[in-house]
C-alpha positions in Angstrom: 16.9 -23.2 -20.1 13.6 -21.7 -19.1 10.6 -21.7 -21.5 10.0 -18.8 -23.9 6.7 -18.2 -22.2 8.4 -17.7 -18.8 11.2 -15.5 -20.0 9.2 -12.2 -20.2 7.8 -13.0 -16.7 11.3 -13.3 -15.3 12.4 -10.1 -17.2 9.5 -8.2 -15.9 9.3 -9.5 -12.4 6.6 -7.8 -10.3 7.8 -4.3 -9.2 5.8 -4.8 -6.0 7.7 -7.9 -5.1 11.0 -6.3 -6.0 10.2 -3.3 -3.7 9.3 -5.8 -0.9 12.7 -7.5 -1.2 14.3 -4.0 -1.3 12.6 -3.3 2.0 14.1 -6.3 3.6 17.6 -5.3 2.3 17.2 -1.7 3.7 15.9 -3.0 7.0 19.0 -5.0 7.5 21.1 -1.9 6.9 19.1 0.8 8.7 16.9 -1.2 11.1 13.3 -2.2 10.4 12.0 0.8 12.4 13.7 3.2 10.0 12.4 1.7 6.8 8.9 2.6 5.7 7.7 -0.2 3.4 4.4 0.7 1.8 4.9 -1.7 -1.2 3.0 -4.9 -0.5 -0.7 -5.4 0.3 0.2 -7.7 3.3 -2.2 -7.1 6.2 -0.6 -5.9 9.4 -4.0 -6.3 11.2 -4.1 -9.7 13.0 -6.6 -12.4 12.0 -9.8 -12.3 14.1 -9.7 -14.4 17.3 -12.3 -16.6 15.7 -9.7 -17.9 13.2 -7.5 -19.4 16.0 -10.5 -20.6 17.9 -11.9 -22.4 14.8 -8.5 -24.0 14.0 -8.3 -25.4 17.6 -11.9 -26.6 17.6 -11.6 -28.3 14.3 -8.4 -30.2 15.2 -10.0 -31.2 18.5 -13.5 -32.1 17.3 -13.2 -33.4 13.7 -11.6 -36.6 12.4 -8.1 -35.8 11.1 -8.6 -38.0 8.0 -11.6 -35.9 7.2 -10.1 -32.5 8.0 -6.8 -33.2 6.1 -8.2 -35.4 3.3 -9.4 -35.0 -0.2 -12.9 -33.8 -1.0 -14.7 -32.8 -4.2 -12.5 -30.6 -6.4 -15.2 -27.9 -5.8 -14.7 -28.1 -2.0 -16.6 -29.4 1.0 -20.3 -29.3 0.3 -21.3 -27.9 3.8 -18.7 -25.1 3.5 -20.1 -24.1 0.1 -23.6 -24.1 1.4 -22.6 -22.0 4.4 -20.9 -19.4 2.1 -23.9 -19.4 -0.2 -26.3 -18.8 2.6 -24.1 -16.0 4.0 -24.1 -14.2 0.6 -27.9 -14.6 0.4 -28.4 -13.1 3.8 -26.1 -10.2 3.1 -26.9 -9.3 -0.5 -30.4 -10.8 -1.1 -29.0 -13.2 -3.7 -30.3 -16.7 -4.3 -27.2 -19.0 -4.4 -26.9 -22.6 -3.3 -23.8 -24.6 -2.5 -23.6 -25.7 -6.1 -22.9 -22.1 -7.1 -19.8 -21.9 -5.0 -16.4 -23.4 -6.0 -13.6 -23.2 -3.3 -10.3 -21.9 -4.7 -6.7 -21.3 -3.6 -7.4 -17.6 -3.1 -8.8 -15.1 -5.7 -5.7 -15.3 -7.9 -6.2 -19.1 -8.4 -9.9 -18.4 -8.9 -9.1 -15.9 -11.7 -6.9 -18.5 -13.3 -9.5 -21.2 -12.9 -12.3 -19.2 -14.6 -10.0 -17.9 -17.4 -8.8 -21.5 -18.1 -12.4 -22.5 -18.2 -13.7 -20.0 -20.7 -10.7 -18.6 -22.7 -9.5 -19.8 -26.1 -6.2 -18.8 -27.6 -6.4 -15.4 -29.2 -9.5 -14.3 -27.4 -9.5 -11.0 -25.6 -10.0 -10.1 -22.0 -10.5 -6.4 -21.1 -9.1 -4.8 -18.0 -9.8 -1.2 -16.8 -6.7 0.8 -15.8 -5.5 1.1 -13.2 -5.6 -2.6 -12.6 -3.8 -5.3 -10.6 -0.5 -6.0 -12.5 -1.0 -9.8 -12.6 -4.1 -9.8 -14.8 -2.0 -9.6 -17.9 0.0 -12.6 -16.8 -3.1 -14.6 -15.9 -4.6 -14.0 -19.4 -1.3 -14.9 -21.1 -1.3 -18.2 -19.2 -4.1 -19.3 -21.6 -2.8 -17.5 -24.7 -5.4 -14.8 -24.5 -4.8 -11.1 -25.2 -5.3 -8.4 -22.6 -7.0 -5.3 -23.8 -6.6 -2.2 -21.6 -9.1 0.6 -21.1 -7.1 3.7 -20.2 -7.7 5.3 -16.8 -10.1 8.0 -16.0 -7.9 10.1 -13.7 -10.7 12.5 -12.7 -12.4 10.1 -10.2 -11.1 6.7 -11.3 -14.5 5.3 -12.1 -14.2 3.2 -15.3 -14.2 5.0 -18.6 -17.3 3.3 -20.0 -17.0 4.9 -23.4 -13.5 3.5 -23.6 -14.8 0.1 -22.5 -17.5 0.1 -25.1 -15.2 1.0 -27.9 -12.8 -1.8 -27.1 -15.3 -4.7 -27.0 -15.0 -6.8 -30.2 -16.2 -10.1 -31.5 -13.1 -11.6 -29.8 -14.0 -10.3 -26.3 -14.5 -13.2 -24.0 -14.4 -11.4 -20.6 -14.1 -8.1 -18.8 -12.3 -8.1 -15.4 -13.3 -5.5 -12.8 -11.9 -4.9 -9.3 -14.0 -3.1 -6.7 -13.0 -1.8 -4.2 -10.1 -1.1 -6.5 -6.4 -1.9 -6.1 -4.6 0.5 -6.4 -7.0 3.5 -6.1 -9.4 2.4 -3.3 -12.3 3.5 -5.5 -15.6 1.7 -5.2 -17.5 1.3 -8.5 -20.8 3.0 -8.1 -24.3 1.7 -8.7 -24.6 4.0 -11.8 -21.3 2.8 -13.2 -22.3 -0.9 -12.8 -25.8 -0.3 -14.3 -24.3 1.4 -17.4 -21.6 -1.2 -17.7 -24.2 -4.0 -17.7 -26.2 -2.2 -20.4 -23.1 -2.0 -22.6 -22.2 -5.6 -22.1 -25.8 -6.8 -22.8 -25.9 -4.7 -26.0 -22.5 -6.1 -27.1 -23.6 -9.7 -26.4 -26.6 -9.1 -28.7 -24.5 -7.4 -31.3 -21.9 -10.2 -31.6 -24.1 -13.1 -30.6 -21.6 -14.3 -28.0 -21.3 -14.4 -24.2 -19.1 -11.8 -22.5 -18.3 -12.8 -18.9 -18.0 -10.1 -16.4 -15.4 -11.3 -13.8 -15.6 -9.3 -10.6 -12.4 -9.7 -8.5 -13.4 -8.9 -4.9 -10.7 -9.5 -2.3 -11.4 -6.1 -0.8 -15.2 -6.3 -0.6 -15.3 -6.0 3.2 -12.9 -3.0 3.3 -15.2 -0.1 2.7 -15.3 3.1 4.8 -17.7 5.9 5.8 -20.8 3.7 5.1 -20.0 3.3 1.4 -21.9 0.4 -0.1 -20.1 -2.1 -2.4 -22.7 -3.2 -4.9 -23.0 -7.0 -5.5 -22.3 -7.3 -9.2 -24.4 -10.5 -10.0 -27.5 -8.4 -9.5 -26.6 -6.1 -12.4 -25.5 -8.5 -15.2 -26.4 -12.2 -15.6 -23.2 -13.4 -17.1 -21.1 -12.5 -14.0 -18.6 -14.6 -12.1 -17.3 -13.4 -8.7 -13.8 -14.2 -7.5 -13.4 -13.7 -3.7 -10.5 -14.2 -1.2 -10.3 -14.2 2.6 -6.8 -12.8 2.4 -7.9 -9.3 3.4 -11.2 -9.9 5.3 -9.7 -12.4 7.7 -6.0 -11.4 7.3 -5.1 -14.8 5.8 -3.1 -13.9 2.6 -0.6 -16.8 3.1 -3.3 -19.4 3.7 -4.6 -19.0 0.1 -8.3 -19.6 0.6 -11.2 -18.1 -1.5 -14.0 -19.1 -3.8 -15.7 -18.5 -7.1 -19.4 -17.7 -7.4 -20.9 -19.2 -10.6 -24.6 -18.2 -10.6 -27.3 -20.2 -12.2 -28.1 -17.2 -14.4 -24.8 -17.4 -16.1 -25.2 -18.8 -19.6 -24.2 -22.5 -19.6 -23.6 -22.3 -15.8 -23.7 -26.0 -15.1 -21.2 -26.8 -17.8 -19.0 -23.9 -16.7 -19.1 -25.1 -13.1 -18.1 -28.6 -14.0 -15.3 -27.4 -16.2 -14.1 -25.0 -13.5 -14.0 -27.8 -11.0 -11.8 -29.8 -13.4 -9.7 -26.7 -14.1 -9.1 -26.4 -10.3 -7.6 -29.9 -10.4 -5.6 -29.8 -13.6 -4.0 -26.4 -12.7 -2.5 -28.3 -9.8 -4.5 -27.0 -6.9 -6.7 -30.2 -6.8 -8.8 -28.5 -4.1 -8.6 -25.5 -1.9 -6.8 -26.1 1.4 -9.0 -28.5 3.5 -8.3 -27.1 7.0 -8.9 -23.5 5.9 -12.2 -24.5 4.2 -13.3 -25.8 7.6 -12.0 -22.6 9.3 -14.0 -20.4 6.9 -17.2 -22.2 7.7 -16.8 -21.7 11.4 -15.7 -18.1 11.1 -18.9 -17.3 9.1 -21.0 -19.1 11.7 -19.3 -17.1 14.5 -19.7 -13.8 12.6 -15.9 -13.1 12.3 -15.3 -9.7 10.7 -12.4 -7.6 9.6 -11.0 -5.0 12.0 -12.1 -2.1 9.7 -11.4 0.5 12.4 -7.7 -0.2 12.3 -7.5 0.3 8.5 -9.7 3.4 8.7 -7.4 4.9 11.3 -4.4 4.3 9.0 -6.3 5.7 6.0 -7.2 8.9 7.8 -3.7 9.5 9.2 -1.9 8.9 6.0 -4.3 10.8 3.8 -4.4 13.8 6.1 -0.6 13.7 6.5 0.1 13.5 2.8 -2.3 16.3 2.0 -0.5 18.5 4.7 2.7 17.7 2.8 1.2 19.1 -0.4 0.7 15.7 -2.2 -2.4 15.2 -4.3 -4.6 12.1 -4.0 -8.2 11.1 -3.9 -9.6 9.9 -0.6 -10.0 6.1 -0.9 -13.5 4.6 -0.2 -12.2 1.1 0.2 -9.3 -1.4 0.1 -6.1 -0.2 1.9 -4.3 1.8 -0.7 -3.7 5.5 -1.5 -3.1 6.4 -5.1 -1.0 9.5 -5.1 -0.2 11.8 -8.0 3.5 12.1 -8.6 4.9 15.6 -8.4 6.9 14.9 -11.6 5.8 13.2 -14.8 8.1 10.2 -14.3 6.8 8.5 -11.2 9.6 6.0 -11.3 12.0 8.8 -10.7 9.8 9.9 -7.8 9.8 6.4 -6.3 13.6 6.4 -6.6 13.9 9.7 -4.7 11.4 8.4 -2.1 13.6 5.3 -1.5 16.5 7.6 -0.6 14.3 8.5 2.4 13.7 4.8 3.0 10.1 5.2 1.7 9.1 2.3 -0.5 6.3 3.1 -2.9 5.1 1.3 -6.1 5.0 3.2 -9.4 1.6 3.6 -11.1 3.0 2.3 -14.4 2.8 -1.2 -12.7 -1.0 -0.7 -12.8 -1.1 0.8 -16.3 -1.4 4.3 -14.9 1.9 6.2 -15.0 2.2 9.5 -13.2 0.9 8.0 -9.9 2.3 5.9 -7.0 0.5 3.4 -4.8 1.0 3.5 -1.1 -0.3 0.4 0.9 -1.5 1.5 4.3 -2.0 -2.0 5.7 0.9 -1.4 7.9 1.2 -0.5 11.6 -0.1 2.9 12.7 3.3 3.5 14.3 5.0 3.0 10.9 2.8 5.7 9.4 3.6 8.1 12.2 7.3 7.4 11.9 7.2 7.9 8.1 5.7 11.4 8.2 9.0 13.3 8.6 10.4 11.3 5.6 7.3 12.2 3.5 7.7 15.8 4.5 11.4 15.8 3.6 10.5 14.3 0.2 7.9 16.9 -0.3 10.4 19.7 0.4 12.7 18.3 -2.4 9.8 19.0 -4.8 8.9 22.4 -3.4 5.5 21.2 -2.1 6.2 22.5 1.4 8.6 25.1 2.9 11.5 24.5 5.1 
């Protein structure tokens, strides 16, 4: 028998993963080239050449017992220093290696910081639409997720809604920018006002409220849009980062936490987070990939933004021509499209009859929309356009 805590997770298995499995089933029937799977944020863009070069160099040049061995639970010191210096150079911050804690991707980083700070019954606020797993991560530590409803005008956070939901039990607020699923980048004005609200509430309740910035899509921003660095706005900030998207390494599970000196009780929190890294079962972030990250930073490895931008433009323009309504994403690799009917799950079901696999917005606490992941091949997007047009005709969005 499974535990009572696991039962709701089994009953509510991620719709994204279910759609991904459905894609594999349909591909076996119709052929992979005839199934248009836009469900999972799994980068189709290859990892930069520097990743392979770094792996080969490390295995050739460094002692295997060092490369594959244990290190501090926080990660290799030289890797952490390299990351800190890179952040300082890019964002005019002032971090050192002892502000960086290597993690098994951003998901593990979120779990590490939540385990570190969250007591049973305390509240964590998420702003819809948000990544579906946030609620599960908070529940892991018997916290309570409080949701700010979406602002569907421009998908910037509803700051009045945020302020009204902060209570004496609020321990953290999670933000995600560039955002999954909308592709929106939270603006300078949004972050300044958010910081003012959190500072006021900290004073009102006499307690720390940690702003957790989940940033796996930081490097994926288009048209010169700047993604503000959140620690510069609010002192009690922790950043969760992953190389899954920026280096196309989702399966390697490598990322880090930034725990700034300005954070209240930062040294105690860093020590506790290092221990949480161990007791959650990770022990440390993957050793080889830590070494790879260091060399990739030194070599200046960057994401192939042009490939994602090409996909973004083709899919956005194609869907608009079909009569669908969506905002133009500024970052990440998702389009958030308004369903032509109120029940977006019905729309997703109709889409699947055309072998189009989309994720319902209710999975992100934003019903009435669907998420389309365009981190696929450009050829898939081109092949999918007749299917999208046929779907649009069923809803009277375009003529015959």
